C-alpha positions as CSV (number, residue, x, y, z in Angstrom):
1,X,-4.0,18.3,-12.8
2,X,-6.9,18.9,-15.1
3,X,-7.6,22.3,-13.5
4,X,-4.3,23.7,-14.7
5,X,-4.3,22.0,-18.1
6,X,-4.4,25.2,-20.1
7,X,-3.4,28.0,-17.6
8,X,-1.0,29.7,-20.0
9,X,-3.7,30.7,-22.5
10,X,-5.4,33.2,-20.2
11,X,-3.9,36.7,-20.3
12,X,-1.9,37.8,-17.4
13,X,-3.4,41.1,-16.3
14,X,-1.2,44.2,-16.2
15,X,-1.1,46.5,-13.2
16,X,-4.1,48.7,-12.4
17,X,-2.4,51.7,-14.0
18,X,-1.2,49.9,-17.1
19,X,-3.5,49.1,-20.0
20,X,-3.4,45.6,-21.5
21,X,-1.8,46.0,-24.9
22,X,-3.4,45.2,-28.3
23,X,-1.3,42.6,-30.0
24,X,-0.2,42.6,-33.6
25,X,-2.2,39.5,-34.4
26,X,-5.4,41.3,-33.2
27,X,-4.6,44.2,-35.6
28,X,-3.9,41.6,-38.4
29,X,-7.3,40.0,-37.7
30,X,-9.0,43.4,-38.1
31,X,-7.7,43.6,-41.7
32,X,-10.4,41.2,-42.9
33,X,-13.1,43.5,-41.5
34,X,-11.7,46.4,-43.5
35,X,-12.7,44.3,-46.5
36,X,-16.1,43.4,-44.9
37,X,-17.0,47.1,-44.3
38,X,-16.0,47.8,-47.9
39,X,-18.3,45.0,-49.1
40,X,-21.2,46.3,-47.0
41,X,-20.7,49.8,-48.4
42,X,-20.8,48.4,-52.0
43,X,-23.9,46.3,-51.1
44,X,-25.7,49.4,-49.9
45,X,-24.8,51.3,-53.0
46,X,-26.2,48.5,-55.1
47,X,-29.4,48.3,-53.1
48,X,-30.5,51.9,-52.4
49,X,-34.0,51.0,-51.2
50,X,-35.6,50.5,-47.8
51,X,-35.3,46.8,-48.2
52,X,-31.6,47.2,-49.2
53,X,-30.9,49.4,-46.2
54,X,-32.5,46.9,-43.8
55,X,-30.5,44.0,-45.4
56,X,-27.3,46.0,-45.1
57,X,-28.1,46.7,-41.4
58,X,-28.7,43.0,-40.8
59,X,-25.4,42.0,-42.5
60,X,-23.6,44.6,-40.5
61,X,-25.0,43.2,-37.3
62,X,-23.8,39.8,-38.2
63,X,-20.3,41.1,-39.1
64,X,-20.1,43.2,-35.9
65,X,-21.1,40.3,-33.7
66,X,-18.5,38.0,-35.2
67,X,-15.8,40.7,-34.6
68,X,-17.1,41.7,-31.1
69,X,-17.4,38.2,-29.7
70,X,-13.8,37.6,-30.9
71,X,-12.8,40.8,-29.1
72,X,-14.3,39.5,-25.8
73,X,-12.3,36.3,-26.2
74,X,-9.0,38.1,-26.9
75,X,-9.5,40.2,-23.9
76,X,-9.4,37.1,-21.8
77,X,-7.1,34.8,-23.8
78,X,-3.6,35.8,-24.8
79,X,-3.3,36.1,-28.6
80,X,0.5,35.7,-28.4
81,X,0.0,32.1,-27.3
82,X,0.2,29.8,-30.3
83,X,-3.2,28.1,-29.8
84,X,-5.0,31.4,-29.5
85,X,-3.1,32.8,-32.4
86,X,-4.1,29.8,-34.6
87,X,-7.7,30.3,-33.5
88,X,-7.6,33.9,-34.7
89,X,-6.0,32.9,-38.0
90,X,-8.7,30.3,-38.5
91,X,-11.4,32.8,-37.7
92,X,-9.7,35.3,-40.0
93,X,-9.9,32.8,-42.9
94,X,-13.6,32.1,-42.3
95,X,-14.3,35.8,-42.0
96,X,-12.5,36.4,-45.4
97,X,-14.7,33.8,-47.1
98,X,-17.9,35.3,-45.4
99,X,-16.9,38.8,-46.4
100,X,-16.3,37.8,-50.0
101,X,-19.8,36.4,-50.1
102,X,-21.6,39.4,-48.6
103,X,-22.6,41.1,-52.0
104,X,-24.7,38.0,-52.8
105,X,-25.7,37.1,-49.3
106,X,-29.4,37.2,-50.2
107,X,-28.8,35.4,-53.5
108,X,-26.4,32.5,-54.3
109,X,-23.9,33.0,-51.5
110,X,-26.3,32.8,-48.6
111,X,-25.0,29.4,-47.5
112,X,-21.4,30.7,-47.2
113,X,-22.6,33.6,-45.0
114,X,-24.8,31.4,-42.8
115,X,-22.3,28.6,-42.5
116,X,-19.4,31.1,-41.8
117,X,-21.4,32.7,-39.0
118,X,-22.2,29.4,-37.4
119,X,-18.6,28.1,-37.7
120,X,-17.2,31.2,-36.1
121,X,-19.6,31.5,-33.2
122,X,-19.6,27.8,-32.3
123,X,-16.0,27.1,-33.1
124,X,-14.7,30.1,-31.0
125,X,-16.9,29.1,-28.0
126,X,-15.8,25.4,-28.2
127,X,-12.1,26.6,-28.2
128,X,-12.8,28.6,-25.0
129,X,-14.7,25.8,-23.3
130,X,-11.9,23.4,-24.0
131,X,-9.2,25.8,-22.9
132,X,-11.0,26.3,-19.6
133,X,-12.0,22.7,-19.0
134,X,-11.7,21.2,-15.5
135,X,-12.1,24.3,-13.5
136,X,-13.4,23.2,-10.1
137,X,-15.6,25.2,-7.8
138,X,-13.5,27.8,-6.0
139,X,-11.1,28.2,-8.9
140,X,-10.5,31.8,-10.0
141,X,-11.2,30.7,-13.6
142,X,-14.5,28.9,-12.7
143,X,-16.8,31.8,-13.5
144,X,-15.1,32.3,-16.8
145,X,-15.4,28.6,-17.6
146,X,-19.1,28.6,-16.8
147,X,-19.6,31.8,-18.8
148,X,-18.2,30.2,-21.9
149,X,-20.3,27.0,-21.4
150,X,-23.4,29.2,-21.4
151,X,-22.2,31.2,-24.4
152,X,-21.6,27.9,-26.3
153,X,-25.2,26.9,-25.7
154,X,-26.5,30.2,-27.0
155,X,-24.1,30.2,-30.0
156,X,-25.2,26.7,-31.0
157,X,-28.8,28.2,-31.2
158,X,-27.7,31.3,-33.2
159,X,-25.4,29.2,-35.4
160,X,-28.2,26.8,-36.2
161,X,-30.5,29.7,-37.1
162,X,-27.8,31.3,-39.3
163,X,-27.1,28.0,-41.1
164,X,-30.8,27.4,-41.6
165,X,-31.1,30.9,-43.1
166,X,-28.3,30.2,-45.5
167,X,-30.0,27.0,-46.7
168,X,-33.4,28.8,-47.2
169,X,-34.1,29.9,-50.7
170,X,-36.6,32.6,-49.8
171,X,-35.1,36.1,-49.3
172,X,-37.7,36.9,-46.7
173,X,-37.2,33.6,-44.9
174,X,-33.4,34.0,-44.9
175,X,-33.6,37.5,-43.6
176,X,-36.0,36.4,-40.7
177,X,-33.8,33.5,-39.7
178,X,-30.6,35.6,-39.8
179,X,-32.5,38.3,-37.8
180,X,-33.4,35.6,-35.2
181,X,-29.7,34.5,-35.1
182,X,-28.6,38.1,-34.4
183,X,-31.4,38.5,-31.8
184,X,-30.2,35.4,-30.0
185,X,-26.6,36.6,-29.8
186,X,-27.7,40.1,-28.7
187,X,-30.2,38.8,-26.1
188,X,-27.7,36.4,-24.7
189,X,-25.5,39.2,-23.5
190,X,-28.4,41.1,-22.1
191,X,-29.7,38.2,-20.0
192,X,-26.2,37.0,-18.9
193,X,-26.5,34.0,-21.2
194,X,-29.0,32.3,-18.9
195,X,-28.9,28.6,-19.4
196,X,-30.9,26.0,-17.5
197,X,-28.7,24.1,-15.2
198,X,-25.9,26.7,-15.5
199,X,-27.7,29.8,-14.4
200,X,-26.7,33.2,-15.6
201,X,-23.6,35.4,-15.4
202,X,-23.5,38.9,-13.9
203,X,-21.6,41.5,-15.7
204,X,-19.2,41.7,-12.7
205,X,-18.1,38.2,-13.6
206,X,-17.1,39.4,-17.0
207,X,-13.7,40.5,-15.7
208,X,-12.5,42.3,-18.8
209,X,-9.6,44.8,-19.0
210,X,-11.7,47.8,-19.9
211,X,-8.9,49.9,-21.6
212,X,-8.1,47.1,-24.0
213,X,-11.8,46.5,-24.8
214,X,-12.3,50.2,-25.5
215,X,-9.2,50.4,-27.7
216,X,-10.4,47.4,-29.8
217,X,-13.8,49.1,-30.4
218,X,-12.1,52.3,-31.2
219,X,-10.1,50.4,-33.8
220,X,-13.3,49.3,-35.5
221,X,-14.6,52.9,-35.7
222,X,-11.2,53.7,-37.4
223,X,-11.7,50.7,-39.8
224,X,-15.1,52.2,-40.9
225,X,-13.7,55.7,-41.2
226,X,-10.8,54.4,-43.1
227,X,-13.1,52.7,-45.5
228,X,-14.9,56.0,-46.1
229,X,-11.6,57.6,-46.9
230,X,-10.8,54.8,-49.4
231,X,-14.2,55.2,-51.0
232,X,-13.7,58.9,-51.4
233,X,-10.1,58.6,-52.8
234,X,-11.0,55.7,-55.2
235,X,-14.0,57.6,-56.6
236,X,-12.0,60.8,-57.0
237,X,-9.2,58.9,-58.7
238,X,-11.7,57.4,-61.1
239,X,-13.1,60.8,-61.9
240,X,-9.6,62.2,-62.5
241,X,-8.8,59.3,-64.9
242,X,-12.2,59.5,-66.6
243,X,-14.7,62.4,-66.9
244,X,-12.4,65.1,-65.4
245,X,-9.5,64.1,-67.8
246,X,-11.5,65.2,-70.8
247,X,-10.8,68.6,-72.4
248,X,-13.2,71.3,-71.1
249,X,-14.3,69.2,-68.1
250,X,-15.7,71.2,-65.2
251,X,-13.6,70.4,-62.2
252,X,-15.1,72.8,-59.6
253,X,-18.1,70.8,-58.4
254,X,-16.2,67.5,-58.2
255,X,-13.3,69.1,-56.3
256,X,-15.7,70.7,-53.9
257,X,-17.5,67.3,-53.4
258,X,-14.2,65.7,-52.7
259,X,-13.3,68.3,-50.1
260,X,-16.7,68.1,-48.5
261,X,-16.5,64.3,-48.3
262,X,-13.1,64.4,-46.7
263,X,-14.2,67.2,-44.3
264,X,-17.3,65.2,-43.4
265,X,-15.1,62.1,-42.5
266,X,-12.7,64.3,-40.6
267,X,-15.7,65.8,-38.6
268,X,-17.0,62.3,-37.7
269,X,-13.5,61.3,-36.6
270,X,-13.1,64.5,-34.5
271,X,-16.5,64.0,-32.8
272,X,-15.5,60.6,-31.4
273,X,-11.8,60.7,-31.0
274,X,-11.1,64.3,-29.7
275,X,-12.3,63.5,-26.2
276,X,-14.9,60.7,-26.0
277,X,-12.6,57.8,-27.1
278,X,-9.8,58.4,-24.6
279,X,-12.1,59.5,-21.7
280,X,-14.4,56.5,-22.3
281,X,-11.5,54.1,-22.2
282,X,-10.3,55.7,-19.0
283,X,-13.7,55.4,-17.4
284,X,-14.3,51.7,-18.3
285,X,-10.7,50.8,-17.2
286,X,-11.5,52.4,-13.8
287,X,-15.0,51.0,-13.5
288,X,-16.0,48.6,-10.8
289,X,-18.1,46.8,-13.4
290,X,-16.3,47.1,-16.8
291,X,-18.3,44.2,-18.2
292,X,-21.5,46.3,-17.9
293,X,-20.0,49.2,-19.7
294,X,-18.4,46.9,-22.3
295,X,-21.7,45.4,-23.1
296,X,-23.8,48.6,-23.2
297,X,-21.5,51.4,-24.3
298,X,-19.4,49.4,-26.7
299,X,-20.9,46.0,-27.7
300,X,-24.4,47.4,-28.3
301,X,-23.9,51.0,-29.2
302,X,-20.8,51.2,-31.3
303,X,-22.3,49.3,-34.3
304,X,-24.8,52.1,-34.6
305,X,-22.0,54.6,-35.3
306,X,-20.4,52.1,-37.7
307,X,-23.7,51.9,-39.6
308,X,-23.8,55.7,-39.9
309,X,-20.2,55.7,-41.3
310,X,-21.1,53.1,-43.9
311,X,-24.1,55.1,-45.0
312,X,-22.2,58.4,-45.2
313,X,-19.4,56.6,-47.2
314,X,-22.0,55.4,-49.7
315,X,-23.5,58.9,-49.9
316,X,-20.0,60.4,-50.6
317,X,-19.6,58.0,-53.5
318,X,-23.0,59.2,-55.0
319,X,-22.2,62.9,-54.4
320,X,-18.9,62.6,-56.1
321,X,-20.5,60.9,-59.1
322,X,-23.3,63.5,-59.4
323,X,-22.6,66.6,-57.2
324,X,-25.2,68.7,-59.0
325,X,-28.1,66.1,-58.7
326,X,-31.1,67.7,-57.1
327,X,-33.7,65.8,-55.0
328,X,-32.5,62.2,-55.5
329,X,-34.3,60.5,-52.5
330,X,-31.8,57.7,-52.0
331,X,-28.8,60.1,-52.0
332,X,-30.6,62.5,-49.6
333,X,-31.5,59.7,-47.2
334,X,-28.0,58.3,-47.2
335,X,-26.5,61.8,-46.5
336,X,-28.9,62.8,-43.8
337,X,-29.8,59.4,-42.4
338,X,-26.2,58.2,-42.2
339,X,-25.0,61.4,-40.4
340,X,-28.0,61.3,-38.0
341,X,-27.3,57.6,-37.2
342,X,-23.7,58.4,-36.3
343,X,-24.6,61.4,-34.2
344,X,-27.4,59.4,-32.5
345,X,-25.0,56.5,-31.7
346,X,-22.5,59.0,-30.2
347,X,-25.4,60.6,-28.2
348,X,-26.3,57.1,-26.8
349,X,-22.6,56.4,-26.1
350,X,-22.2,59.6,-24.0
351,X,-25.5,59.0,-22.3
352,X,-24.5,55.5,-21.1
353,X,-20.9,56.3,-20.1
354,X,-21.4,59.8,-18.6
355,X,-25.1,59.6,-17.8
356,X,-25.5,63.0,-19.4
357,X,-27.7,64.0,-22.4
358,X,-25.8,65.9,-25.0
359,X,-27.9,68.9,-26.1
360,X,-25.6,69.7,-29.1
361,X,-26.2,66.2,-30.5
362,X,-29.9,66.4,-30.0
363,X,-29.9,69.7,-31.8
364,X,-27.8,68.3,-34.6
365,X,-30.3,65.4,-35.1
366,X,-33.1,68.0,-35.2
367,X,-31.2,70.1,-37.8
368,X,-30.6,67.0,-40.0
369,X,-34.3,66.3,-39.8
370,X,-35.1,69.8,-40.9
371,X,-32.6,69.5,-43.8
372,X,-34.8,66.7,-45.0
373,X,-37.5,69.4,-45.8
374,X,-35.1,71.2,-48.2
375,X,-33.4,68.1,-49.6
376,X,-35.8,68.0,-52.7
377,X,-34.8,71.5,-53.7
378,X,-31.0,71.6,-53.3
379,X,-28.1,69.8,-54.9
380,X,-26.5,66.7,-53.3
381,X,-23.3,68.7,-52.9
382,X,-25.1,71.4,-50.9
383,X,-26.9,68.9,-48.8
384,X,-23.7,67.0,-48.1
385,X,-21.9,70.2,-47.1
386,X,-24.8,71.1,-44.7
387,X,-24.6,67.7,-43.0
388,X,-20.8,67.9,-42.6
389,X,-21.2,71.4,-41.2
390,X,-23.7,70.2,-38.7
391,X,-21.3,67.6,-37.4
392,X,-18.5,70.1,-37.3
393,X,-20.7,72.5,-35.3
394,X,-21.2,69.8,-32.6
395,X,-17.4,69.2,-32.5
396,X,-16.8,72.9,-32.1
397,X,-19.5,73.1,-29.3
398,X,-17.7,70.2,-27.6
399,X,-14.4,72.0,-27.8
400,X,-15.7,75.2,-26.5
401,X,-17.7,73.7,-23.6
402,X,-14.8,71.4,-22.8
403,X,-12.4,74.3,-22.5
404,X,-15.0,76.2,-20.5
405,X,-15.2,73.5,-17.9
406,X,-11.5,73.2,-17.7
407,X,-11.1,76.9,-17.1
408,X,-13.9,76.8,-14.5
409,X,-12.2,74.0,-12.6
410,X,-8.6,75.3,-13.0
411,X,-6.9,76.5,-9.8
412,X,-6.7,80.3,-9.4
413,X,-3.2,81.8,-9.9
414,X,-1.9,84.4,-7.5
């Protein structure tokens, strides 16, 4: 009887040719993370130093892990079931509080961030362990039950570190404890959540539906890109209502900066979604070991691209405010560093999924590095336009080579 206590909470897998659908409550859950990404972008804008960039990266890692661990859970458990839906709504509420506290994470609101992280990681794992309790040896759900027991142990450690960081008054101490919490949660997945007495899990035991997992990670890329569009639109609206509304205002540079910002976001979208997103989803869905690809290509690599989008969104805000500014180091680093980070993340994604090194992406990173040499001598608008053009050139190269391969493999016509 105990073995079948909660059988209805686990998703019923669709057929091999049918992708598991993303539910409305999962999309509703994502809305909090739109707010979280906006908060991180504003945090970066307010802390345009190396320390500020590292703090933003640490907070992004925490936000990403909270979202990603939940995505693994909703791949296995059915969000249309009331207990799972209530779990998501509870996690959503905690995420909202944590997101609101992000701007002061290294000041007065550290406890909210640390406690929120601990509650989500431990609470989610406790729910899964309880939902899978009583699975005897030989049960098809036994490996999943053992996996969540291991995850609970690791999340208790990371949660304790996150909470301790929130209670620590020192900024350095808080950062180190939170970094340790992130490291524990990342390392856990790499070593199969090895736990004394419970062993370790292999990625083949992580029987995820790859298409659903890929689609969820694609959604987070869209969340970040959507935030960059919001930043661009809001900044331009403020300019139209303020400086550009004055008699004799010079609109040319601001309008060009607006167009470049939009074009840059569109190029980032095109680079990922034109081919890579759908082809990657198809490959992980057909993989004999989707758990491995889910861990490497999506769980570990996608946050690199998200970080690049956040940095470029912050750069767009600064370029729109002062398009003619020349040689501002923080603006230049955000423009070039953010773009290079996104391209590097996409390079790693393609390397892991297709086991092929992308020469256009390597060239783009080299070009962005060379642009750093001219950054002190050109305006922010010109530098931003060059970075956007570099990404667009990679997208064009993908399009040309993709069509070339298609033509080469197409059957000859009589």
